[in-house]
C-alpha positions as CSV (number, residue, x, y, z in Angstrom):
1,M,16.1,0.8,5.1
2,R,15.7,0.6,1.4
3,Y,13.7,-2.0,-0.4
4,V,15.4,-3.8,-3.2
5,Q,13.3,-5.6,-5.8
6,T,14.4,-9.2,-6.3
7,T,12.8,-11.7,-8.7
8,Q,10.9,-13.3,-5.8
9,S,10.1,-10.6,-3.3
10,V,10.9,-7.3,-1.7
11,T,13.9,-7.5,0.6
12,I,14.8,-5.1,3.4
13,G,18.4,-4.5,4.2
14,I,20.1,-1.5,2.5
15,T,20.6,1.6,4.6
16,C,19.7,4.7,2.7
17,N,20.1,8.4,3.1
18,E,17.4,11.1,2.7
19,K,17.5,10.8,-1.1
20,C,16.9,7.1,-1.4
21,D,13.8,5.7,-3.1
22,M,11.8,3.3,-0.9
23,K,9.7,0.6,-2.6
24,T,6.2,1.7,-1.5
25,L,4.2,1.0,-4.7
26,V,3.0,-2.5,-5.5
27,E,1.1,-3.5,-8.6
28,F,-0.5,-6.9,-9.0
29,K,-3.2,-8.9,-10.7
30,S,-6.3,-10.5,-9.2
31,N,-9.9,-11.1,-10.0
32,K,-10.7,-11.3,-6.3
33,F,-11.6,-7.6,-5.9
34,P,-14.3,-6.5,-8.4
35,P,-16.2,-3.3,-7.8
36,Y,-19.3,-3.3,-5.7
37,N,-22.5,-2.2,-7.6
38,G,-22.4,1.6,-7.9
39,E,-18.9,1.9,-6.4
40,E,-17.3,3.4,-9.6
41,E,-20.0,6.1,-9.6
42,A,-19.4,6.9,-5.9
43,I,-15.6,7.5,-6.5
44,N,-14.8,8.1,-10.2
45,P,-15.4,6.1,-13.4
46,G,-13.0,3.2,-13.7
47,L,-11.8,3.5,-10.1
48,W,-12.7,1.1,-7.3
49,G,-11.1,-0.8,-4.5
50,K,-13.4,-1.2,-1.5
51,R,-13.2,-5.0,-1.6
52,L,-9.4,-4.7,-1.6
53,A,-9.5,-2.2,1.3
54,E,-11.8,-4.5,3.3
55,Y,-9.4,-7.4,2.6
56,L,-6.4,-5.5,3.9
57,Q,-8.4,-4.4,6.9
58,E,-9.0,-8.1,7.7
59,K,-5.5,-9.4,6.9
60,L,-3.0,-6.7,8.0
61,P,-3.7,-7.2,11.8
62,H,-2.3,-10.8,11.4
63,Y,1.1,-9.1,10.7
64,G,1.0,-6.6,13.5
65,L,-0.7,-3.6,11.9
66,K,-3.9,-2.1,13.4
67,V,-6.2,-0.6,10.8
68,T,-8.1,2.3,12.3
69,S,-10.4,3.0,9.3
70,I,-11.0,2.6,5.6
71,G,-12.5,5.3,3.4
72,G,-13.2,6.1,-0.2
73,E,-11.3,8.9,-1.9
74,D,-11.6,10.3,-5.4
75,W,-8.6,8.1,-6.5
76,G,-9.6,4.8,-4.7
77,W,-9.6,3.7,-1.1
78,M,-7.5,4.6,1.9
79,V,-6.6,2.1,4.6
80,E,-5.5,4.1,7.7
81,L,-3.1,2.5,10.1
82,E,-2.5,3.2,13.7
83,N,0.7,5.3,14.2
84,E,1.4,7.9,16.8
85,D,4.3,9.7,15.2
86,F,2.9,10.6,11.7
87,P,-0.1,9.7,9.4
88,L,0.5,6.2,7.9
89,W,-1.8,4.7,5.4
90,I,-2.1,2.4,2.3
91,G,-3.9,3.6,-0.7
92,C,-5.4,0.9,-2.9
93,G,-7.6,0.1,-5.8
94,H,-8.0,-0.3,-9.5
95,Q,-6.6,2.6,-11.5
96,N,-6.2,1.9,-15.2
97,G,-6.0,-1.0,-17.5
98,E,-7.7,-4.4,-17.2
99,P,-10.2,-5.1,-14.4
100,D,-7.7,-7.5,-12.7
101,E,-4.9,-4.8,-12.5
102,L,-4.7,-3.3,-9.0
103,L,-2.2,-1.4,-6.9
104,C,-1.4,-0.4,-3.4
105,F,0.9,2.4,-2.3
106,I,2.2,3.3,1.2
107,E,2.2,6.9,2.5
108,P,4.5,8.4,3.5
109,S,6.7,7.2,0.6
110,K,9.8,9.2,1.6
111,P,12.4,8.1,4.2
112,F,12.0,11.4,6.2
113,I,9.1,13.7,6.7
114,R,8.6,16.9,8.8
115,R,5.6,17.2,11.1
116,W,5.1,19.7,13.9
117,L,8.6,21.2,13.3
118,K,10.2,17.8,13.9
119,K,11.9,15.5,11.4
120,W,10.6,12.0,11.5
121,D,12.4,8.9,10.1
122,T,9.7,6.9,8.4
123,R,11.8,4.0,7.3
124,T,11.2,1.5,10.1
125,K,7.4,1.9,10.2
126,V,7.0,2.1,6.4
127,G,9.3,-0.8,6.1
128,H,7.2,-2.9,8.6
129,T,4.1,-1.8,6.6
130,A,5.6,-2.9,3.3
131,E,6.7,-6.2,4.7
132,A,3.3,-6.9,6.1
133,L,1.6,-5.9,2.8
134,K,4.1,-8.1,0.9
135,K,3.2,-11.1,3.1
136,V,-0.5,-10.5,2.7
137,L,-0.3,-10.4,-1.1
138,E,2.2,-13.2,-1.6
139,S,0.3,-15.6,0.7
140,D,-2.8,-15.4,-1.4
141,P,-2.8,-17.7,-4.5
142,E,-5.5,-15.6,-6.1
143,I,-3.0,-12.6,-6.3
144,H,-0.2,-12.8,-8.8
145,D,2.2,-10.8,-10.9
146,I,3.3,-8.8,-7.9
147,K,5.7,-6.0,-8.8
148,W,7.2,-3.5,-6.3
149,S,8.6,-0.1,-7.3
150,S,9.3,3.4,-5.9
151,D,6.4,5.7,-5.4
152,I,5.1,7.4,-8.6
153,N,5.6,10.9,-7.1
C-alpha cells in the first residue's frame, strides 16, 4: 500500500511496487513534549524526545501496537514495536527549528526489505503502524500542523 497525502490526513489505498515511496515521516507542532532536565546533554544538543516516546508508548497500544521498549539514541528516541518478521520501530523527537517542531519516522521505510536471505513485504505492518500513529497524533488537540511525507533517506 502507498500512503497518499491529502489535505486532511494520510490515506491508505494505492498499491505500489518495490520503487514506491511510503509516507513514513511525519512532522508536527506541539508544546506538549519539552525536554526533561539534562535530556539534551544525554543525547545531543538540541535533540530530545523522551516525553514524546513515553506518550507513544502509552497511546499506541490503544490502536493494536505493542511497544516492547523505548530508548535514547544519538538522534532522538526509538519506540520499538513487537513484530516477529523484521525490526519495526518509530524514531521520534525534536530535531531542528523551534522547540515545538517535532517529528516521527517509521522504520523500515521501504516497501520491501531483506532479512535472513528472505524478502519481506513491509507494507501491511508499516501501513498499520502509520495509521495508528496518524490516529494518535490527530486525536490530540495539542498536536497540530501534521504533515506526512516519504522518509528522508
